[in-house]
N, C-alpha and C positions, 0 to 999 in steps of 0.2 A: 617349732610352729607348725611344720608340716605334719608332725605326729598328732598334734592337737586337732588339726583339720581332719585328719583321717579318722580320728576317734569320733568326732562329731558327725562325720558322714556315715560312719558305721552305725552309731546310735540312732541317727535319723532313719536309716534304712530299716533297722529293727522295728522302729515305731511304726513305720509304714506297713511293713509286713504283718506286724501284730494287730493293726487296726482293721476295721471292717472294710471288706470289699464293697464296691458300689455298682448297682445295676440301674442304669437310666433307661426307662421305658418311654419311647416317643412314638405313638401311633401316627401314621401318615398315610394319606390317600385320598382319592377323589371318588365321590359317589357317581356310579354310572347313571346316565340319563334315565329317569324312571318313566316307564310306559303308562302314565296315568293321565287323566283329564284334570286339569287344574280347577280348583274350586273358584268360582267367580266372586272374589272378595279381596278387599284391601285390608291387610292386617299389619300389625306391628309386632316385631320380635325383639325381645329384650335379652341381650347378653351383657350382664354386668361385668365390670372389671374383675370382680371376684371369680365369676364363672369363666371369663376369658383367660384367667391365669390359674386355674385349678390345678393343684398338685397333690397327689397322694403319696405319703411317705410312711414306711414302716421297715422294721428290721427282723430278719429271720436268720437263725443259725449263723450270726456274725456277718450277715450281709445286709447292707442297706439298700432297700429298693426305693426308687423315686420315679413315679409315674407322672410325667408332664402332659396332662390331658387337656388343659385349657385351650391352646391354639387349635387343635383338631376339633375340640367341641365346638368352638366358634365357627370354624370353617364349615363343618358338617351341618350345623343348625342353619346357617345361611343357605346352604344348598337345598336342604329339605324344604324349608318353608317357601322358597322361591319356586320350588317345583310343585308344591301342594297348592299354592294360591296364585292367582294371576298377578297380584301385587303384594309384595312383602318388603317392608322397610325395617331396617335394624336400628335399634336404640341402645343406650347404654343404662337406662333406667325406665321404670314404669311412668314416673312423672314427666320424663321427656316424651314418651310415646303418647301420653294421653293429651298432649298439646297438638298432636298432628291431626289436621282436619281429614275427615272422611274415612277414618279407620272403623272397621266393623268388629274387631276384637284384638286383644293383645295377649301374646303368648310369652311366658318366660320359662325356658327350659333350664334345668339345673341337674348336675350330677349329684345324686343322693349318696351313692355307695359304689366303691370299686373294690373288687376282690379278685384274687388270682390264685392259681396253683401252678408252680413251676414244674419243669420236666422231672426233677427228682421226686417231687410229691405225687406225681401221677405214675411213677414206676418207670420213668424214662421213655414214655410213649409219646406224649404231647404235653403242651402247656395249655392253660385255659384261663379265660378271664370272663367275668360277669360285671356288668355296669348297670346300676339301677338309676332310672331317671324320674324326676318329678317335673311336670309341666304345669305351671300355674296359669290358669286362663282367666283373663280380666275383660270386663266390659269396656267399651271405648273411654268411659270416664274414669277408668283406673280402679274400679271396684272389683274385688275378687269374686268370681262366679263359681269356678270349679278347679279341681286338681286332677291331673291325669298321671298315672304311674305305669311305667313300662320298664322291662328289663331285657337287655341285649346280652347274648352269649356268643363268645367267639373262641376259637381254638387255633393253635399254631404248632408247627413241628417241633420236635425235641431238638435242641441244638447239637450239631455235630462237633462244633468247636466254639469256645468262648463261654461267656457267663449267661447266655440266654436272653439278653436284652433285646436283640433283634426279633427273636421268635415271640417274646412277650409283646412286643410292639405290633407284630402282625395279628396276634390274638386280640389285642385291645381294639385295634381298628376294625377287626371282624365283628366284635361285640357292638361297636358303634354302628356299623353298617346294619347289623341285624335289628337293632332298635329302630333305625331309620326306616327299614323295610316295613316293620310293623306299624309304624305311625302312618306312613304314606298309604298303606292299603287298608288299614282298619279305622282310621280317624273319621272318614266320611260316614261310617255306619253308626257313629255315636249320636245320641240325642243333642249334644251341644253343638254338633256340626250342622244340624238341620236348618237354622236360620242363615248360615253362611252359605249353604248350597243354594239358597233362594235369593242370595245377594242382600240379606238383611243383617243388620248389626245384632250382636248378642245383647240381650237385655240385662240390666243389673238385677241381682237377686232381690226380690221383694223382702222388706224387713220383717223379722219374725216377732210375734207378740211375746212379751215377757212371760215366763212361766210355762210356756208350752213345750212339748217334747221336741219340736223342731228347733226352738231357740236354744235348747241345751246341747244340741249337736253342732259340729262345725261344718255340716253340709256333706253331700255325697262325694265320694272319691271314686273316679272312674278308673278302670284297669283295662289295658289292652291286652288281648289274649296272646299268650306266649306260643309262637310258632317258629321254631328255629330254622335257620337256613343252613346250618352246619349238620354234619352227621350225627354227633352226640345229641341227645335230647336236652332241651333248655330247662332251667329251673322255673317252675311256674310261680307267677306273682299273683297274690290274691289281694282284693281290696280290704283295707283295714276296717272299713265300716260295713262290710258285707255280713249278713246274719247267717250265711251258709256254713259257718263253722270255720275252724282254724285251718290254714293251708300250710305249706311247707315253709319253715322259718328261713329267712334270708341269711346268707352267709355274712357274719360280722366282718367289719372292715379289717380287724386285727387278726383274722384267721384265714388260711388258704381256702380257695374255692375247691371243694372236694370234686372228684370226677362225678358227673351227674348221674343220678339214678333214673330209672324209667320214668318217663313223664306221666303226670296225673292230669285229669281233666280239670281245667280252671273252673272256678266258682261262677264265673260270668262269661259266657261265650258271646263275643261281640260280633254282630253281623258285619259282612263286608259288601261293598258294592261290586256287582259283577263286572263293570267296565274298568275297574281299577286293578291292575296287576302289578306284581313286582318281579316279573320274570327276568328283567334285566339287572336286578339287584343281586 
């Protein structure tokens, strides 16, 4: 009986050793208090259960990577919008938000893409993470008005010991913080922000006439300029609807984020308000 148990234990050990190693990436941190003037508006912020539990999974070289981004995404979104606006309330759906009286706009931030390069893929120098966000912007009645796209880039040290999950967590949080800094400093310069700066609600988009060029498009998509807060240059994100020509292709989710090349000028330079800074970020 003891011999049977020993054999089973040995077999189980071989299976464990022969299976995939697992790297759990969990970014954590708090956003420093931004040195900005809050926009005088009451807005709703939607973090759906799906976004609040967002997890990215992939396997590389017999290693399973699992990035648990949802909790940090929800925490950071709450911090960002409560800093950007004088009154920001969090909801779990657009339908719930549009029932709230006095809202001037509704925002729904989502993670569109997560990609990374581990220390082995960067030559043992550092690890890197890119996170692309889409922020749907709704009028108070819940009708979609615009979409905002921005990408955050973050880097972390190469691990001295272990599988690198702590360092990838540092890089992932840095990417989130980078995206937060871009939104906080550049959103007030967008056309969509003008009514909110004047404490007016965003108006629903006027219906387009059937057969017109405007009716055949899904509406403009805004892009926030890529300005990295890390030493390596960030990947420039361009609007999919911009006529300025193709920009750099995003890193597919199933491929590692390559070490960034020298940055290129974005197709749309978004103006900034001089009184808003991100020096503390």
